[in-house]
TIVO-2410 file (N, C-alpha, C; in nm, 3 decimals):
# residues 173
REC num residu      c1      c2      c3 atome chaine
REC   1      M   1.804   2.656  -1.043     N      A
REC   1      M   1.693   2.603  -0.962    CA      A
REC   1      M   1.717   2.482  -0.895     C      A
REC   2      A   1.708   2.439  -0.790     N      A
REC   2      A   1.728   2.309  -0.744    CA      A
REC   2      A   1.609   2.187  -0.772     C      A
REC   3      S   1.652   2.108  -0.800     N      A
REC   3      S   1.548   1.988  -0.843    CA      A
REC   3      S   1.486   1.954  -0.690     C      A
REC   4      V   1.398   1.890  -0.751     N      A
REC   4      V   1.323   1.808  -0.590    CA      A
REC   4      V   1.375   1.683  -0.583     C      A
REC   5      S   1.360   1.636  -0.468     N      A
REC   5      S   1.446   1.505  -0.426    CA      A
REC   5      S   1.336   1.425  -0.467     C      A
REC   6      P   1.372   1.305  -0.523     N      A
REC   6      P   1.282   1.184  -0.547    CA      A
REC   6      P   1.231   1.134  -0.429     C      A
REC   7      W   1.272   1.143  -0.320     N      A
REC   7      W   1.254   1.092  -0.185    CA      A
REC   7      W   1.136   1.176  -0.130     C      A
REC   8      R   1.086   1.285  -0.159     N      A
REC   8      R   1.002   1.373  -0.079    CA      A
REC   8      R   0.879   1.340  -0.075     C      A
REC   9      V   0.795   1.384  -0.207     N      A
REC   9      V   0.684   1.285  -0.245    CA      A
REC   9      V   0.649   1.168  -0.135     C      A
REC  10      P   0.708   1.047  -0.207     N      A
REC  10      P   0.659   0.945  -0.156    CA      A
REC  10      P   0.696   0.892   0.000     C      A
REC  11      I   0.817   0.971   0.047     N      A
REC  11      I   0.770   0.940   0.190    CA      A
REC  11      I   0.685   1.015   0.247     C      A
REC  12      A   0.665   1.125   0.200     N      A
REC  12      A   0.566   1.238   0.293    CA      A
REC  12      A   0.418   1.158   0.274     C      A
REC  13      I   0.380   1.111   0.150     N      A
REC  13      I   0.279   0.997   0.191    CA      A
REC  13      I   0.302   0.911   0.254     C      A
REC  14      A   0.422   0.822   0.277     N      A
REC  14      A   0.426   0.695   0.347    CA      A
REC  14      A   0.404   0.748   0.482     C      A
REC  15      V   0.439   0.868   0.518     N      A
REC  15      V   0.416   0.914   0.659    CA      A
REC  15      V   0.275   0.915   0.727     C      A
REC  16      A   0.234   1.018   0.589     N      A
REC  16      A   0.107   1.014   0.599    CA      A
REC  16      A  -0.014   0.929   0.615     C      A
REC  17      V   0.040   0.796   0.548     N      A
REC  17      V  -0.052   0.670   0.524    CA      A
REC  17      V  -0.035   0.628   0.651     C      A
REC  18      V   0.104   0.636   0.728     N      A
REC  18      V   0.129   0.547   0.870    CA      A
REC  18      V   0.040   0.618   0.978     C      A
REC  19      V   0.065   0.756   0.995     N      A
REC  19      V  -0.031   0.819   1.088    CA      A
REC  19      V  -0.171   0.793   1.056     C      A
REC  20      A  -0.235   0.800   0.968     N      A
REC  20      A  -0.360   0.743   0.931    CA      A
REC  20      A  -0.408   0.652   0.973     C      A
REC  21      D  -0.317   0.551   0.917     N      A
REC  21      D  -0.335   0.410   0.956    CA      A
REC  21      D  -0.364   0.370   1.090     C      A
REC  22      Q  -0.246   0.414   1.213     N      A
REC  22      Q  -0.198   0.408   1.312    CA      A
REC  22      Q  -0.325   0.473   1.429     C      A
REC  23      L  -0.353   0.635   1.377     N      A
REC  23      L  -0.470   0.691   1.437    CA      A
REC  23      L  -0.608   0.600   1.468     C      A
REC  24      T  -0.635   0.565   1.312     N      A
REC  24      T  -0.731   0.472   1.315    CA      A
REC  24      T  -0.776   0.360   1.378     C      A
REC  25      K  -0.668   0.303   1.368     N      A
REC  25      K  -0.656   0.143   1.450    CA      A
REC  25      K  -0.666   0.174   1.597     C      A
REC  26      A  -0.603   0.290   1.644     N      A
REC  26      A  -0.593   0.341   1.800    CA      A
REC  26      A  -0.762   0.352   1.811     C      A
REC  27      W  -0.794   0.428   1.739     N      A
REC  27      W  -0.985   0.451   1.771    CA      A
REC  27      W  -1.072   0.329   1.757     C      A
REC  28      A  -1.019   0.235   1.678     N      A
REC  28      A  -1.105   0.111   1.652    CA      A
REC  28      A  -1.060   0.006   1.806     C      A
REC  29      V  -0.905  -0.002   1.831     N      A
REC  29      V  -0.903  -0.082   1.970    CA      A
REC  29      V  -0.995   0.012   2.066     C      A
REC  30      S  -0.975   0.139   2.065     N      A
REC  30      S  -1.008   0.197   2.208    CA      A
REC  30      S  -1.202   0.185   2.230     C      A
REC  31      S  -1.249   0.181   2.066     N      A
REC  31      S  -1.378   0.212   2.039    CA      A
REC  31      S  -1.445   0.086   2.033     C      A
REC  32      L  -1.384   0.001   1.976     N      A
REC  32      L  -1.465  -0.161   1.967    CA      A
REC  32      L  -1.424  -0.256   2.020     C      A
REC  33      S  -1.339  -0.277   2.146     N      A
REC  33      S  -1.249  -0.346   2.186    CA      A
REC  33      S  -1.388  -0.447   2.261     C      A
REC  34      D  -1.495  -0.389   2.317     N      A
REC  34      D  -1.585  -0.415   2.360    CA      A
REC  34      D  -1.702  -0.547   2.281     C      A
REC  35      G  -1.638  -0.546   2.182     N      A
REC  35      G  -1.711  -0.627   2.083    CA      A
REC  35      G  -1.844  -0.544   1.988     C      A
REC  36      H  -1.891  -0.425   2.014     N      A
REC  36      H  -1.967  -0.372   1.921    CA      A
REC  36      H  -1.930  -0.341   1.822     C      A
REC  37      T  -2.038  -0.314   1.720     N      A
REC  37      T  -2.001  -0.255   1.569    CA      A
REC  37      T  -2.061  -0.136   1.570     C      A
REC  38      V  -1.989  -0.050   1.472     N      A
REC  38      V  -2.091   0.081   1.403    CA      A
REC  38      V  -2.098   0.059   1.305     C      A
REC  39      E  -2.246   0.056   1.283     N      A
REC  39      E  -2.303   0.059   1.169    CA      A
REC  39      E  -2.286   0.195   1.079     C      A
REC  40      V  -2.211   0.191   0.992     N      A
REC  40      V  -2.183   0.347   0.918    CA      A
REC  40      V  -2.276   0.360   0.833     C      A
REC  41      I  -2.287   0.316   0.697     N      A
REC  41      I  -2.388   0.319   0.602    CA      A
REC  41      I  -2.410   0.197   0.520     C      A
REC  42      W  -2.539   0.141   0.481     N      A
REC  42      W  -2.564   0.055   0.378    CA      A
REC  42      W  -2.470  -0.101   0.454     C      A
REC  43      T  -2.383  -0.150   0.396     N      A
REC  43      T  -2.343  -0.289   0.467    CA      A
REC  43      T  -2.195  -0.225   0.521     C      A
REC  44      L  -2.164  -0.127   0.499     N      A
REC  44      L  -2.030  -0.085   0.565    CA      A
REC  44      L  -2.064  -0.039   0.768     C      A
REC  45      Q  -1.969  -0.144   0.818     N      A
REC  45      Q  -1.973  -0.136   0.929    CA      A
REC  45      Q  -1.814  -0.115   1.023     C      A
REC  46      F  -1.784  -0.072   1.102     N      A
REC  46      F  -1.666  -0.074   1.187    CA      A
REC  46      F  -1.703  -0.201   1.306     C      A
REC  47      N  -1.576  -0.297   1.270     N      A
REC  47      N  -1.617  -0.410   1.341    CA      A
REC  47      N  -1.445  -0.455   1.388     C      A
REC  48      L  -1.392  -0.482   1.493     N      A
REC  48      L  -1.265  -0.507   1.511    CA      A
REC  48      L  -1.210  -0.637   1.509     C      A
REC  49      T  -1.112  -0.682   1.461     N      A
REC  49      T  -1.074  -0.814   1.425    CA      A
REC  49      T  -0.891  -0.780   1.449     C      A
REC  50      F  -0.820  -0.883   1.499     N      A
REC  50      F  -0.670  -0.894   1.458    CA      A
REC  50      F  -0.639  -0.994   1.397     C      A
REC  51      N  -0.564  -0.966   1.285     N      A
REC  51      N  -0.530  -1.069   1.185    CA      A
REC  51      N  -0.376  -1.101   1.212     C      A
REC  52      N  -0.363  -1.236   1.215     N      A
REC  52      N  -0.249  -1.262   1.225    CA      A
REC  52      N  -0.163  -1.307   1.079     C      A
REC  53      G  -0.254  -1.308   0.999     N      A
REC  53      G  -0.188  -1.348   0.891    CA      A
REC  53      G  -0.159  -1.227   0.760     C      A
REC  54      M  -0.228  -1.253   0.627     N      A
REC  54      M  -0.177  -1.147   0.546    CA      A
REC  54      M  -0.310  -1.039   0.557     C      A
REC  55      A  -0.290  -0.971   0.426     N      A
REC  55      A  -0.389  -0.884   0.395    CA      A
REC  55      A  -0.520  -0.973   0.378     C      A
REC  56      F  -0.634  -0.956   0.398     N      A
REC  56      F  -0.785  -1.050   0.366    CA      A
REC  56      F  -0.747  -1.146   0.423     C      A
REC  57      S  -0.714  -1.113   0.577     N      A
REC  57      S  -0.683  -1.297   0.620    CA      A
REC  57      S  -0.646  -1.399   0.597     C      A
REC  58      Q  -0.556  -1.359   0.472     N      A
REC  58      Q  -0.487  -1.502   0.414    CA      A
REC  58      Q  -0.345  -1.520   0.485     C      A
REC  59      G  -0.309  -1.665   0.535     N      A
REC  59      G  -0.189  -1.706   0.573    CA      A
REC  59      G  -0.182  -1.688   0.716     C      A
REC  60      K  -0.313  -1.750   0.814     N      A
REC  60      K  -0.309  -1.718   0.920    CA      A
REC  60      K  -0.180  -1.817   0.965     C      A
REC  61      G  -0.133  -1.750   1.079     N      A
REC  61      G  -0.032  -1.814   1.148    CA      A
REC  61      G   0.128  -1.762   1.083     C      A
REC  62      L   0.112  -1.672   0.979     N      A
REC  62      L   0.271  -1.680   0.938    CA      A
REC  62      L   0.302  -1.508   0.961     C      A
REC  63      G   0.279  -1.478   1.061     N      A
REC  63      G   0.293  -1.348   1.085    CA      A
REC  63      G   0.481  -1.304   1.115     C      A
REC  64      P   0.549  -1.392   1.155     N      A
REC  64      P   0.675  -1.370   1.140    CA      A
REC  64      P   0.731  -1.352   1.031     C      A
REC  65      I   0.705  -1.458   0.993     N      A
REC  65      I   0.764  -1.446   0.809    CA      A
REC  65      I   0.686  -1.335   0.739     C      A
REC  66      I   0.572  -1.322   0.754     N      A
REC  66      I   0.516  -1.148   0.677    CA      A
REC  66      I   0.576  -1.063   0.734     C      A
REC  67      A   0.635  -1.049   0.853     N      A
REC  67      A   0.682  -0.928   0.905    CA      A
REC  67      A   0.795  -0.942   0.873     C      A
REC  68      V   0.910  -1.015   0.811     N      A
REC  68      V   1.034  -1.032   0.795    CA      A
REC  68      V   0.988  -0.995   0.621     C      A
REC  69      V   0.905  -1.033   0.546     N      A
REC  69      V   0.904  -1.028   0.384    CA      A
REC  69      V   0.905  -0.878   0.385     C      A
REC  70      A   0.781  -0.829   0.485     N      A
REC  70      A   0.741  -0.637   0.462    CA      A
REC  70      A   0.848  -0.606   0.487     C      A
REC  71      S   0.942  -0.620   0.564     N      A
REC  71      S   1.081  -0.556   0.612    CA      A
REC  71      S   1.105  -0.512   0.507     C      A
REC  72      L   1.171  -0.674   0.427     N      A
REC  72      L   1.224  -0.684   0.310    CA      A
REC  72      L   1.205  -0.589   0.178     C      A
REC  73      V   1.040  -0.552   0.158     N      A
REC  73      V   0.970  -0.489   0.072    CA      A
REC  73      V   0.990  -0.347   0.099     C      A
REC  74      I   0.993  -0.303   0.213     N      A
REC  74      I   1.036  -0.172   0.220    CA      A
REC  74      I   1.134  -0.124   0.222     C      A
REC  75      V   1.245  -0.221   0.230     N      A
REC  75      V   1.394  -0.166   0.218    CA      A
REC  75      V   1.399  -0.158   0.076     C      A
REC  76      W   1.371  -0.241   0.000     N      A
REC  76      W   1.326  -0.257  -0.147    CA      A
REC  76      W   1.270  -0.144  -0.228     C      A
REC  77      L   1.212  -0.099  -0.154     N      A
REC  77      L   1.097   0.037  -0.178    CA      A
REC  77      L   1.182   0.141  -0.182     C      A
REC  78      L   1.226   0.144  -0.070     N      A
REC  78      L   1.318   0.270  -0.058    CA      A
REC  78      L   1.416   0.285  -0.156     C      A
REC  79      I   1.481   0.172  -0.160     N      A
REC  79      I   1.621   0.168  -0.279    CA      A
REC  79      I   1.589   0.246  -0.405     C      A
REC  80      S   1.444   0.137  -0.437     N      A
REC  80      S   1.426   0.210  -0.561    CA      A
REC  80      S   1.368   0.345  -0.571     C      A
REC  81      L   1.347   0.389  -0.486     N      A
REC  81      L   1.297   0.549  -0.489    CA      A
REC  81      L   1.407   0.626  -0.557     C      A
REC  82      R   1.511   0.593  -0.557     N      A
REC  82      R   1.653   0.692  -0.669    CA      A
REC  82      R   1.593   0.645  -0.767     C      A
REC  83      T   1.558   0.574  -0.800     N      A
REC  83      T   1.516   0.503  -0.945    CA      A
REC  83      T   1.387   0.550  -1.051     C      A
REC  84      Q   1.285   0.560  -0.925     N      A
REC  84      Q   1.167   0.603  -0.971    CA      A
REC  84      Q   1.136   0.655  -1.069     C      A
REC  85      S   1.059   0.654  -1.211     N      A
REC  85      S   1.068   0.748  -1.333    CA      A
REC  85      S   0.930   0.816  -1.354     C      A
REC  86      S   0.876   0.809  -1.237     N      A
REC  86      S   0.732   0.877  -1.256    CA      A
REC  86      S   0.665   0.949  -1.122     C      A
REC  87      R   0.606   1.061  -1.171     N      A
REC  87      R   0.522   1.072  -1.000    CA      A
REC  87      R   0.403   0.984  -0.979     C      A
REC  88      M   0.327   0.930  -1.093     N      A
REC  88      M   0.253   0.806  -1.039    CA      A
REC  88      M   0.353   0.715  -0.967     C      A
REC  89      S   0.462   0.651  -1.044     N      A
REC  89      S   0.518   0.568  -0.911    CA      A
REC  89      S   0.586   0.573  -0.801     C      A
REC  90      A   0.628   0.720  -0.811     N      A
REC  90      A   0.658   0.759  -0.668    CA      A
REC  90      A   0.558   0.794  -0.565     C      A
REC  91      I   0.392   0.814  -0.611     N      A
REC  91      I   0.308   0.808  -0.487    CA      A
REC  91      I   0.237   0.651  -0.494     C      A
REC  92      G   0.276   0.547  -0.588     N      A
REC  92      G   0.220   0.427  -0.550    CA      A
REC  92      G   0.368   0.387  -0.441     C      A
REC  93      M   0.460   0.410  -0.477     N      A
REC  93      M   0.583   0.326  -0.374    CA      A
REC  93      M   0.540   0.413  -0.253     C      A
REC  94      G   0.515   0.535  -0.217     N      A
REC  94      G   0.494   0.580  -0.110    CA      A
REC  94      G   0.352   0.517  -0.013     C      A
REC  95      L   0.227   0.504  -0.111     N      A
REC  95      L   0.133   0.413  -0.067    CA      A
REC  95      L   0.197   0.278   0.012     C      A
REC  96      L   0.271   0.217  -0.077     N      A
REC  96      L   0.337   0.050  -0.042    CA      A
REC  96      L   0.378   0.065   0.072     C      A
REC  97      I   0.470   0.136   0.072     N      A
REC  97      I   0.591   0.182   0.202    CA      A
REC  97      I   0.495   0.208   0.314     C      A
REC  98      G   0.389   0.303   0.325     N      A
REC  98      G   0.308   0.347   0.424    CA      A
REC  98      G   0.262   0.216   0.464     C      A
REC  99      G   0.171   0.159   0.374     N      A
REC  99      G   0.085   0.062   0.421    CA      A
REC  99      G   0.156  -0.068   0.503     C      A
REC 100      A   0.251  -0.097   0.436     N      A
REC 100      A   0.354  -0.212   0.445    CA      A
REC 100      A   0.435  -0.162   0.606     C      A
REC 101      A   0.440  -0.051   0.613     N      A
REC 101      A   0.526   0.009   0.725    CA      A
REC 101      A   0.404   0.002   0.857     C      A
REC 102      G   0.258   0.061   0.814     N      A
REC 102      G   0.155   0.061   0.965    CA      A
REC 102      G   0.112  -0.070   0.975     C      A
REC 103      N   0.110  -0.178   0.898     N      A
REC 103      N   0.099  -0.355   0.913    CA      A
REC 103      N   0.199  -0.363   0.992     C      A
REC 104      L   0.310  -0.329   0.939     N      A
REC 104      L   0.415  -0.419   1.005    CA      A
REC 104      L   0.465  -0.343   1.144     C      A
REC 105      F   0.403  -0.215   1.210     N      A
REC 105      F   0.409  -0.155   1.343    CA      A
REC 105      F   0.330  -0.271   1.400     C      A
REC 106      D   0.218  -0.286   1.374     N      A
REC 106      D   0.087  -0.413   1.420    CA      A
REC 106      D   0.195  -0.529   1.474     C      A
REC 107      R   0.230  -0.535   1.378     N      A
REC 107      R   0.308  -0.692   1.388    CA      A
REC 107      R   0.422  -0.695   1.494     C      A
REC 108      L   0.475  -0.592   1.489     N      A
REC 108      L   0.608  -0.574   1.568    CA      A
REC 108      L   0.552  -0.536   1.774     C      A
REC 109      F   0.435  -0.442   1.752     N      A
REC 109      F   0.438  -0.408   1.904    CA      A
REC 109      F   0.303  -0.444   1.911     C      A
REC 110      R   0.199  -0.496   1.858     N      A
REC 110      R   0.100  -0.556   1.942    CA      A
REC 110      R   0.061  -0.680   1.966     C      A
REC 111      G   0.131  -0.721   2.044     N      A
REC 111      G   0.149  -0.873   2.081    CA      A
REC 111      G   0.214  -0.912   2.212     C      A
REC 112      D   0.191  -1.059   2.229     N      A
REC 112      D   0.256  -1.063   2.347    CA      A
REC 112      D   0.405  -1.108   2.315     C      A
REC 113      A   0.446  -1.103   2.200     N      A
REC 113      A   0.643  -1.134   2.165    CA      A
REC 113      A   0.618  -1.090   2.057     C      A
REC 114      W   0.761  -1.061   2.021     N      A
REC 114      W   0.823  -0.976   1.913    CA      A
REC 114      W   0.781  -1.072   1.798     C      A
REC 115      L   0.748  -0.986   1.693     N      A
REC 115      L   0.672  -1.063   1.544    CA      A
REC 115      L   0.572  -1.108   1.554     C      A
REC 116      R   0.485  -1.124   1.720     N      A
REC 116      R   0.341  -1.219   1.700    CA      A
REC 116      R   0.227  -1.155   1.724     C      A
REC 117      G   0.225  -0.993   1.708     N      A
REC 117      G   0.136  -0.917   1.699    CA      A
REC 117      G   0.010  -0.934   1.586     C      A
REC 118      G  -0.091  -0.919   1.614     N      A
REC 118      G  -0.172  -0.911   1.488    CA      A
REC 118      G  -0.249  -0.752   1.470     C      A
REC 119      V  -0.254  -0.750   1.349     N      A
REC 119      V  -0.287  -0.638   1.244    CA      A
REC 119      V  -0.429  -0.616   1.295     C      A
REC 120      V  -0.431  -0.507   1.360     N      A
REC 120      V  -0.597  -0.450   1.345    CA      A
REC 120      V  -0.651  -0.418   1.258     C      A
REC 121      D  -0.781  -0.475   1.196     N      A
REC 121      D  -0.864  -0.458   1.095    CA      A
REC 121      D  -0.983  -0.416   1.163     C      A
REC 122      F  -1.055  -0.319   1.078     N      A
REC 122      F  -1.195  -0.313   1.133    CA      A
REC 122      F  -1.296  -0.276   1.040     C      A
REC 123      I  -1.231  -0.220   0.914     N      A
REC 123      I  -1.328  -0.209   0.821    CA      A
REC 123      I  -1.419  -0.297   0.753     C      A
REC 124      D  -1.519  -0.322   0.772     N      A
REC 124      D  -1.606  -0.427   0.740    CA      A
REC 124      D  -1.730  -0.438   0.642     C      A
REC 125      F  -1.716  -0.432   0.510     N      A
REC 125      F  -1.852  -0.443   0.439    CA      A
REC 125      F  -1.933  -0.544   0.409     C      A
REC 126      Q  -1.907  -0.632   0.514     N      A
REC 126      Q  -1.986  -0.799   0.568    CA      A
REC 126      Q  -1.981  -0.877   0.428     C      A
REC 127      W  -1.941  -0.824   0.312     N      A
REC 127      W  -1.934  -0.915   0.190    CA      A
REC 127      W  -1.806  -0.947   0.140     C      A
REC 128      F  -1.694  -0.878   0.238     N      A
REC 128      F  -1.549  -0.875   0.178    CA      A
REC 128      F  -1.499  -0.874   0.301     C      A
REC 129      P  -1.340  -0.935   0.315     N      A
REC 129      P  -1.260  -0.958   0.444    CA      A
REC 129      P  -1.232  -0.810   0.488     C      A
REC 130      I  -1.248  -0.822   0.623     N      A
REC 130      I  -1.244  -0.667   0.679    CA      A
REC 130      I  -1.105  -0.668   0.677     C      A
REC 131      F  -1.037  -0.528   0.693     N      A
REC 131      F  -0.909  -0.456   0.635    CA      A
REC 131      F  -0.923  -0.300   0.706     C      A
REC 132      N  -0.804  -0.244   0.670     N      A
REC 132      N  -0.751  -0.086   0.731    CA      A
REC 132      N  -0.714  -0.017   0.628     C      A
REC 133      V  -0.674   0.072   0.681     N      A
REC 133      V  -0.628   0.194   0.600    CA      A
REC 133      V  -0.498   0.165   0.543     C      A
REC 134      A  -0.420   0.094   0.603     N      A
REC 134      A  -0.288   0.041   0.551    CA      A
REC 134      A  -0.286  -0.009   0.426     C      A
REC 135      D  -0.420  -0.150   0.447     N      A
REC 135      D  -0.422  -0.247   0.312    CA      A
REC 135      D  -0.519  -0.142   0.225     C      A
REC 136      I  -0.567  -0.042   0.220     N      A
REC 136      I  -0.640   0.022   0.110    CA      A
REC 136      I  -0.471   0.057   0.018     C      A
REC 137      A  -0.367   0.168   0.126     N      A
REC 137      A  -0.281   0.228   0.073    CA      A
REC 137      A  -0.221   0.109  -0.012     C      A
REC 138      V  -0.170  -0.037   0.048     N      A
REC 138      V  -0.076  -0.110  -0.048    CA      A
REC 138      V  -0.168  -0.140  -0.187     C      A
REC 139      N  -0.298  -0.182  -0.157     N      A
REC 139      N  -0.367  -0.210  -0.288    CA      A
REC 139      N  -0.402  -0.104  -0.405     C      A
REC 140      V  -0.416   0.016  -0.322     N      A
REC 140      V  -0.380   0.164  -0.469    CA      A
REC 140      V  -0.251   0.175  -0.509     C      A
REC 141      G  -0.126   0.175  -0.402     N      A
REC 141      G   0.019   0.181  -0.422    CA      A
REC 141      G   0.006   0.075  -0.550     C      A
REC 142      A  -0.010  -0.057  -0.515     N      A
REC 142      A   0.024  -0.191  -0.648    CA      A
REC 142      A  -0.050  -0.129  -0.760     C      A
REC 143      G  -0.138  -0.105  -0.777     N      A
REC 143      G  -0.247  -0.051  -0.883    CA      A
REC 143      G  -0.189   0.056  -0.960     C      A
REC 144      L  -0.134   0.170  -0.889     N      A
REC 144      L  -0.053   0.281  -0.934    CA      A
REC 144      L   0.089   0.260  -1.029     C      A
REC 145      L   0.145   0.124  -0.943     N      A
REC 145      L   0.316   0.091  -0.991    CA      A
REC 145      L   0.248   0.013  -1.096     C      A
REC 146      I   0.154  -0.061  -1.083     N      A
REC 146      I   0.116  -0.146  -1.240    CA      A
REC 146      I   0.076  -0.061  -1.361     C      A
REC 147      L   0.004   0.065  -1.296     N      A
REC 147      L  -0.044   0.140  -1.404    CA      A
REC 147      L   0.046   0.208  -1.477     C      A
REC 148      S   0.168   0.276  -1.391     N      A
REC 148      S   0.263   0.341  -1.453    CA      A
REC 148      S   0.369   0.279  -1.517     C      A
REC 149      S   0.350   0.113  -1.474     N      A
REC 149      S   0.439   0.028  -1.573    CA      A
REC 149      S   0.391   0.026  -1.704     C      A
REC 150      I   0.255  -0.013  -1.721     N      A
REC 150      I   0.219   0.004  -1.837    CA      A
REC 150      I   0.186   0.115  -1.927     C      A
REC 151      L   0.188   0.205  -1.860     N      A
REC 151      L   0.220   0.362  -1.921    CA      A
REC 151      L   0.354   0.412  -1.969     C      A
REC 152      A   0.468   0.342  -1.920     N      A
REC 152      A   0.589   0.357  -1.938    CA      A
REC 152      A   0.632   0.267  -2.049     C      A
REC 153      G   0.534   0.129  -2.060     N      A
REC 153      G   0.600   0.050  -2.169    CA      A
REC 153      G   0.528   0.110  -2.321     C      A
REC 154      R   0.395   0.163  -2.267     N      A
REC 154      R   0.350   0.213  -2.405    CA      A
REC 154      R   0.427   0.366  -2.452     C      A
REC 155      A   0.491   0.447  -2.379     N      A
REC 155      A   0.546   0.517  -2.404    CA      A
REC 155      A   0.694   0.476  -2.483     C      A
REC 156      S   0.758   0.389  -2.396     N      A
REC 156      S   0.885   0.328  -2.467    CA      A
REC 156      S   0.855   0.284  -2.614     C      A
REC 157      R   0.736   0.195  -2.628     N      A
REC 157      R   0.700   0.122  -2.768    CA      A
REC 157      R   0.685   0.265  -2.854     C      A
REC 158      D   0.614   0.333  -2.806     N      A
REC 158      D   0.598   0.482  -2.913    CA      A
REC 158      D   0.740   0.555  -2.938     C      A
REC 159      E   0.836   0.572  -2.885     N      A
REC 159      E   0.958   0.637  -2.877    CA      A
REC 159      E   1.034   0.511  -2.956     C      A
REC 160      A   1.025   0.422  -2.964     N      A
REC 160      A   1.105   0.313  -3.056    CA      A
REC 160      A   1.063   0.356  -3.209     C      A
REC 161      V   0.918   0.410  -3.243     N      A
REC 161      V   0.895   0.429  -3.395    CA      A
REC 161      V   0.969   0.587  -3.410     C      A
REC 162      S   1.054   0.553  -3.495     N      A
REC 162      S   1.090   0.703  -3.516    CA      A
REC 162      S   1.038   0.768  -3.597     C      A
REC 163      P   1.052   0.921  -3.607     N      A
REC 163      P   0.987   1.000  -3.704    CA      A
REC 163      P   0.983   0.945  -3.844     C      A
REC 164      D   1.100   0.928  -3.911     N      A
REC 164      D   1.094   0.883  -4.059    CA      A
REC 164      D   1.002   0.767  -4.097     C      A
REC 165      Q   0.995   0.651  -3.951     N      A
REC 165      Q   0.944   0.528  -3.975    CA      A
REC 165      Q   0.766   0.581  -3.989     C      A
REC 166      S   0.748   0.691  -3.914     N      A
REC 166      S   0.580   0.679  -3.856    CA      A
REC 166      S   0.553   0.760  -4.014     C      A
REC 167      N   0.639   0.863  -4.035     N      A
REC 167      N   0.582   0.900  -4.184    CA      A
REC 167      N   0.574   0.817  -4.308     C      A
REC 168      V   0.676   0.716  -4.299     N      A
REC 168      V   0.644   0.655  -4.421    CA      A
REC 168      V   0.517   0.521  -4.402     C      A
REC 169      Q   0.462   0.515  -4.261     N      A
REC 169      Q   0.362   0.426  -4.208    CA      A
REC 169      Q   0.234   0.536  -4.263     C      A
REC 170      S   0.246   0.639  -4.207     N      A
REC 170      S   0.123   0.727  -4.260    CA      A
REC 170      S   0.095   0.754  -4.400     C      A
REC 171      G   0.242   0.752  -4.467     N      A
REC 171      G   0.194   0.766  -4.622    CA      A
REC 171      G   0.150   0.663  -4.646     C      A
REC 172      L   0.154   0.517  -4.598     N      A
REC 172      L   0.084   0.422  -4.666    CA      A
REC 172      L  -0.048   0.416  -4.686     C      A
REC 173      T  -0.108   0.476  -4.596     N      A
REC 173      T  -0.241   0.489  -4.556    CA      A
REC 173      T  -0.335   0.569  -4.688     C      A
***
């Protein structure tokens, strides 16, 4: 029986994130460019902004540097896919790759000059920085990688205790 490629799941997730991100950004640009906001529910509204910095409006004016770093991170994650150890880490990597690529596309293609584009942000809770689908994917992906690492560390620690040692320890109580 052929094994499933370690690339399949994360690349499919990354592509889905990029498509969802770019479609929602295209909607935001076409529907919200006149400056109005769309009230969704409670404090959630859609409000168009262009971010030249990092996530949550940090690092204003560092767009070209951020684009280079994002490109390097994407390459590193793609290389790391070969050795990913769990489904959770594969999903996390796919989300990170897709989110980073979605925002990188904005930096590359939404500006007057190469690498000078602003990232389209439009999801606004009014009490939190405005963000987009790619930002959600990056944060959830990072969380999954951290959780996967913690769980892998616990599993390694549990395997380090040999069956003989666990019997001795349980016999002491």
